[in-house]
C-alpha positions as CSV (number, residue, x, y, z in Angstrom):
1,M,78.1,50.7,79.3
2,K,80.1,53.6,77.4
3,V,81.4,56.6,79.9
4,I,84.1,59.4,79.0
5,E,87.2,59.6,81.4
6,L,89.5,61.8,82.2
7,R,92.5,59.9,81.9
8,A,95.1,62.8,83.1
9,Y,94.8,66.3,84.7
10,G,95.3,69.2,82.4
11,G,93.5,70.1,78.9
12,S,90.3,68.8,77.5
13,E,92.1,66.5,75.4
14,H,92.8,64.3,78.1
15,F,89.1,62.9,77.6
16,R,88.5,59.6,76.6
17,E,85.4,57.5,75.4
18,T,85.6,54.0,76.7
19,E,83.5,51.1,78.1
20,R,83.1,50.0,81.8
21,P,80.8,47.5,83.0
22,V,77.3,48.5,84.2
23,P,77.8,49.7,88.6
24,E,76.8,47.0,90.7
25,L,73.8,48.0,92.5
26,R,75.4,48.8,96.2
27,P,73.0,48.6,99.2
28,G,71.0,51.7,99.9
29,E,71.5,52.7,96.0
30,V,69.3,53.1,93.2
31,R,70.8,52.2,89.3
32,I,69.9,55.2,86.9
33,Q,69.8,55.0,83.5
34,L,70.4,58.6,82.1
35,R,68.7,60.3,79.8
36,A,70.5,63.6,80.3
37,A,73.5,65.1,82.3
38,S,74.4,68.7,82.6
39,F,78.1,70.5,83.2
40,N,79.1,72.4,85.9
41,P,82.3,75.0,86.3
42,I,83.7,72.1,89.0
43,D,83.8,69.9,86.3
44,Y,86.4,71.8,84.6
45,Q,88.1,73.3,87.7
46,I,88.5,69.3,88.9
47,R,90.2,68.3,85.2
48,R,92.5,71.2,85.6
49,G,93.2,69.9,88.8
50,Q,92.3,72.8,91.0
51,P,90.8,71.2,93.5
52,G,90.3,67.1,93.5
53,A,94.2,66.8,92.2
54,T,94.7,64.4,95.0
55,L,91.8,62.1,93.4
56,A,93.3,58.7,90.9
57,T,92.7,58.9,87.1
58,P,91.0,57.5,85.4
59,L,88.3,59.1,87.1
60,I,84.8,60.4,85.3
61,L,83.6,63.8,86.3
62,G,79.6,64.9,86.4
63,R,77.6,65.4,89.0
64,D,74.0,65.9,88.5
65,L,71.6,63.9,86.0
66,S,68.3,62.9,85.0
67,G,67.4,59.5,84.0
68,V,65.2,56.3,84.6
69,V,65.4,53.8,87.5
70,D,66.9,50.5,86.1
71,A,67.3,48.8,89.3
72,V,66.7,49.3,93.2
73,H,68.3,47.8,96.3
74,G,66.0,45.6,98.3
75,D,66.7,47.9,101.3
76,V,65.7,51.3,99.5
77,G,61.7,52.5,99.5
78,G,60.2,55.2,97.2
79,F,61.1,54.3,93.9
80,Q,60.6,51.5,91.1
81,L,61.8,50.8,88.1
82,G,60.8,53.1,85.1
83,D,60.5,56.1,87.6
84,D,61.9,59.5,85.7
85,V,63.9,60.9,88.6
86,Y,66.9,63.7,89.2
87,A,69.7,64.1,91.4
88,Y,72.5,65.6,93.0
89,I,75.4,63.3,93.2
90,G,78.1,64.9,94.5
91,K,81.2,62.2,95.2
92,L,78.9,59.2,96.3
93,A,77.5,57.6,93.7
94,S,79.7,55.0,91.6
95,S,81.1,57.2,89.2
96,G,80.6,60.6,88.1
97,T,77.8,61.2,85.5
98,Y,79.9,61.2,82.3
99,A,78.5,57.7,81.8
100,E,75.4,55.8,80.7
101,F,74.7,54.3,83.9
102,V,75.4,55.3,87.9
103,S,74.3,53.7,91.1
104,V,73.4,56.2,93.6
105,P,72.4,56.8,97.4
106,A,68.6,56.8,97.4
107,E,69.0,59.9,99.5
108,L,70.4,61.8,96.7
109,I,67.8,61.4,94.5
110,A,64.0,62.7,93.4
111,K,61.4,62.5,91.1
112,K,61.8,64.7,88.2
113,P,59.3,67.4,88.1
114,A,57.1,66.2,85.7
115,S,56.9,69.6,83.7
116,L,60.1,69.2,82.9
117,S,62.5,67.2,80.0
118,H,65.2,65.3,80.9
119,A,67.2,67.2,79.7
120,E,66.1,70.5,81.4
121,A,65.4,68.2,84.9
122,A,69.4,67.3,84.6
123,A,70.6,71.2,84.4
124,V,68.4,71.6,87.9
125,P,70.5,70.0,90.8
126,V,73.6,71.4,90.9
127,A,72.8,75.0,90.4
128,A,69.6,75.0,92.0
129,I,70.3,73.7,94.9
130,T,73.5,76.3,95.2
131,A,71.4,79.0,94.6
132,G,68.8,78.2,96.9
133,L,71.7,77.8,99.6
134,A,73.1,81.2,99.3
135,L,69.5,82.7,99.5
136,D,69.2,81.4,102.7
137,K,72.7,82.8,103.8
138,A,72.0,86.1,102.1
139,R,68.5,85.8,104.0
140,A,66.6,86.7,101.2
141,A,62.6,87.3,101.9
142,P,60.1,89.6,100.6
143,G,60.5,93.0,101.5
144,M,64.4,93.4,101.3
145,S,66.8,94.2,98.9
146,L,69.2,91.7,96.7
147,F,72.0,92.3,95.1
148,I,73.3,89.1,92.7
149,A,76.8,89.4,91.0
150,G,76.8,87.1,88.3
151,G,73.1,86.3,87.2
152,A,73.5,85.1,83.9
153,G,75.0,82.1,84.7
154,G,73.7,78.6,85.6
155,V,73.8,79.7,89.3
156,G,72.7,82.9,88.9
157,T,69.5,82.3,87.0
158,F,68.0,79.9,89.5
159,A,69.0,82.6,92.4
160,I,67.4,85.3,90.1
161,G,64.0,83.0,89.8
162,L,64.1,81.4,93.2
163,A,64.4,85.1,94.8
164,R,61.4,86.2,92.3
165,A,59.4,83.2,93.7
166,M,59.6,83.8,97.1
167,G,58.9,87.6,96.6
168,V,62.1,89.8,96.6
169,R,61.3,92.2,94.1
170,D,64.1,95.0,95.0
171,L,66.6,93.0,92.7
172,M,69.5,93.4,91.3
173,T,72.3,91.8,89.3
174,T,75.4,92.2,86.8
175,A,75.9,91.6,83.2
176,G,79.3,92.0,81.2
177,N,77.7,92.9,77.8
178,T,74.6,93.5,76.0
179,A,73.7,89.4,75.5
180,S,74.2,88.9,79.1
181,R,71.6,92.0,79.4
182,D,69.3,90.2,77.0
183,Y,69.5,87.4,78.5
184,L,68.3,88.6,82.1
185,I,65.3,90.5,80.7
186,D,64.7,87.9,78.0
187,H,64.9,84.6,80.2
188,C,64.9,86.0,83.8
189,G,62.6,88.7,83.3
190,L,64.3,91.7,84.7
191,T,64.0,95.5,83.3
192,D,67.1,97.5,82.3
193,A,67.3,99.3,85.5
194,Q,67.8,96.2,87.6
195,I,70.8,95.1,85.6
196,V,74.4,96.9,86.1
197,Y,77.2,96.7,83.7
198,Y,80.0,95.7,86.1
199,R,83.1,96.4,83.6
200,A,81.7,100.0,83.4
201,T,83.4,102.6,85.8
202,G,81.4,103.0,89.0
203,F,79.1,100.7,88.6
204,V,79.0,100.4,92.4
205,E,77.8,104.0,92.4
206,T,75.2,103.4,90.3
207,A,73.6,99.8,91.9
208,L,73.8,101.6,95.5
209,A,72.0,104.8,93.6
210,R,69.1,103.0,91.8
211,N,68.5,100.8,95.1
212,G,68.5,103.7,97.4
213,G,71.3,102.6,99.5
214,G,73.3,99.3,100.8
215,F,71.3,95.7,99.8
216,D,70.3,93.8,102.7
217,G,71.6,90.6,100.9
218,V,74.0,90.2,98.2
219,V,75.1,86.9,96.7
220,D,78.5,86.4,95.0
221,L,78.8,83.8,92.2
222,V,81.9,85.4,90.5
223,G,84.4,86.0,93.5
224,V,87.8,88.0,93.3
225,P,87.5,90.6,91.6
226,M,83.8,90.9,92.2
227,L,84.0,90.1,96.3
228,P,85.2,93.6,97.0
229,A,82.7,95.0,95.1
230,C,80.0,93.1,97.1
231,C,81.5,94.2,100.2
232,R,80.6,97.6,99.3
233,L,77.3,97.0,98.0
234,L,76.3,95.5,101.2
235,A,74.2,97.9,103.5
236,R,74.6,97.8,107.5
237,D,73.6,94.7,109.3
238,G,73.6,92.9,105.6
239,N,74.5,88.9,105.0
240,L,76.8,88.3,102.3
241,A,77.2,84.6,100.9
242,S,79.6,83.7,98.4
243,V,80.0,80.1,96.6
244,V,83.2,81.3,95.8
245,D,85.6,83.5,97.4
246,A,86.0,84.7,101.5
247,P,86.9,88.0,101.5
248,G,90.7,89.3,102.2
249,K,91.8,90.9,105.1
250,D,90.2,94.6,103.9
251,D,87.3,93.5,102.6
252,F,86.7,92.3,106.5
253,E,87.4,95.1,107.6
254,L,85.0,96.5,105.7
255,L,82.2,94.1,106.9
256,F,83.4,94.8,110.6
257,E,82.4,98.8,110.0
258,K,79.1,97.8,108.4
259,N,78.2,95.0,111.4
260,A,77.5,92.7,108.2
261,S,77.9,88.8,108.1
262,F,79.7,86.5,105.5
263,H,78.7,83.2,105.1
264,A,80.4,80.7,102.6
265,V,78.4,78.3,100.6
266,G,79.4,74.8,99.7
267,A,76.3,72.6,98.2
268,H,78.8,69.3,98.7
269,A,78.5,70.3,102.5
270,Y,75.8,67.9,103.6
271,S,77.6,65.1,101.1
272,L,80.9,65.1,103.1
273,S,79.0,64.0,106.7
274,P,79.0,60.4,107.6
275,E,75.8,60.5,108.3
276,R,73.3,59.3,105.7
277,N,70.5,61.3,107.5
278,D,72.3,64.4,106.1
279,W,72.4,63.8,102.7
280,L,68.5,63.7,102.8
281,R,69.1,67.5,102.8
282,Y,69.2,66.8,98.9
283,R,66.1,65.0,98.3
284,E,64.4,67.7,100.6
285,R,65.8,70.4,98.2
286,L,64.9,68.8,94.8
287,D,61.4,67.4,95.9
288,Q,60.8,71.3,96.9
289,L,61.9,72.2,93.4
290,A,60.1,69.9,91.5
291,R,56.9,71.0,93.2
292,Q,57.9,75.0,92.3
293,F,58.8,73.6,89.1
294,D,55.1,71.7,88.6
295,A,52.8,74.5,89.9
296,K,54.7,77.3,87.9
297,A,56.1,78.8,90.4
298,L,59.4,78.8,88.5
299,G,59.9,78.5,84.6
300,P,61.8,75.5,83.1
301,P,65.7,76.4,83.1
302,P,67.0,78.2,80.0
303,I,69.3,74.9,78.6
304,T,71.8,74.5,76.0
305,I,72.3,71.0,74.6
306,V,75.5,70.5,73.7
307,G,75.2,67.0,71.9
308,P,75.2,63.4,72.9
309,L,77.5,61.7,75.5
310,S,80.6,61.6,73.5
311,T,84.5,63.1,73.8
312,A,83.4,65.7,71.5
313,T,80.7,67.1,73.6
314,V,82.5,67.2,76.6
315,R,85.3,68.8,75.0
316,D,82.9,71.5,73.8
317,A,81.0,72.2,76.9
318,H,84.5,72.7,78.8
319,H,85.3,74.9,76.1
320,R,82.3,76.6,76.3
321,M,82.5,77.2,80.4
322,E,86.4,78.1,80.2
323,S,85.5,80.9,77.4
324,N,83.3,82.3,80.8
325,A,80.4,83.0,78.1
326,V,77.8,80.4,78.9
327,R,74.1,81.9,79.9
328,G,72.2,79.1,81.4
329,K,73.4,76.0,81.5
330,L,75.1,73.2,79.3
331,V,73.6,70.1,79.1
332,M,74.5,66.6,77.4
333,T,71.7,63.7,76.4
334,F,72.0,60.2,75.9
């Protein structure tokens, strides 16, 4: 099978196309022939050597996919040859998703939403699971106010969509330029009043004034230097969830003064458990998302297809992600 390997840590020039044997089907696993895979910021962070620099090279990156079941181990039920599936694989599969085939623990796999193409479905697992966990920790619910730092990215797009689907109406997010603002309006259904330019002087005060005070929940998808602003935006007894950084000493002092809570969010957390039953949380999340897509409670994720499985496609996607200008999700097809 064709794979794109990372031969050494550093720049994207270390990616190389090569051939590897189709992975053996291991107990408790399903082998998937990929139709599409998405790119996530963790990909280029690992490529640079942060984190994961202790992993041996060459290695294959990529953490989510959509494809067709190619083989099912005899001890696995619920899947059969030809099923359309999608998966969050973390680091538990036979390799990453820059490959034509992967063997994946069955607990990480769910039936693909019938209403989505493979390219659209591949954009869902990592970003949507992360967004859902962040909203849970921020205690998002109808009637509360919610601020999302970084709404135009892949995780942010899902966070906005999921929050709106659960009935959150007092929602505000950030944009860095007019292109991001237009994206948030056209693809996420927000109004101009729900968007603040984080590069503008006094954007925190602007957001607080529009909201009529602090926000009940804040989701930080950016990290430093946005995290201090997120702490200032939080109301008393509020909940701040971050998928990136933890607050520094001064920010924690502010959280203490507000009797507010901070929650770190890591989509990979359940995959670190030695108990396979904990891994089922991924299938449960993916099944729930599939129901929401097929019921039209969520619209198809905005995607950009970068190209087919190739070194050029992978390098292009990493360059785009590192430019910090991606809106929605980048996808590679097979």
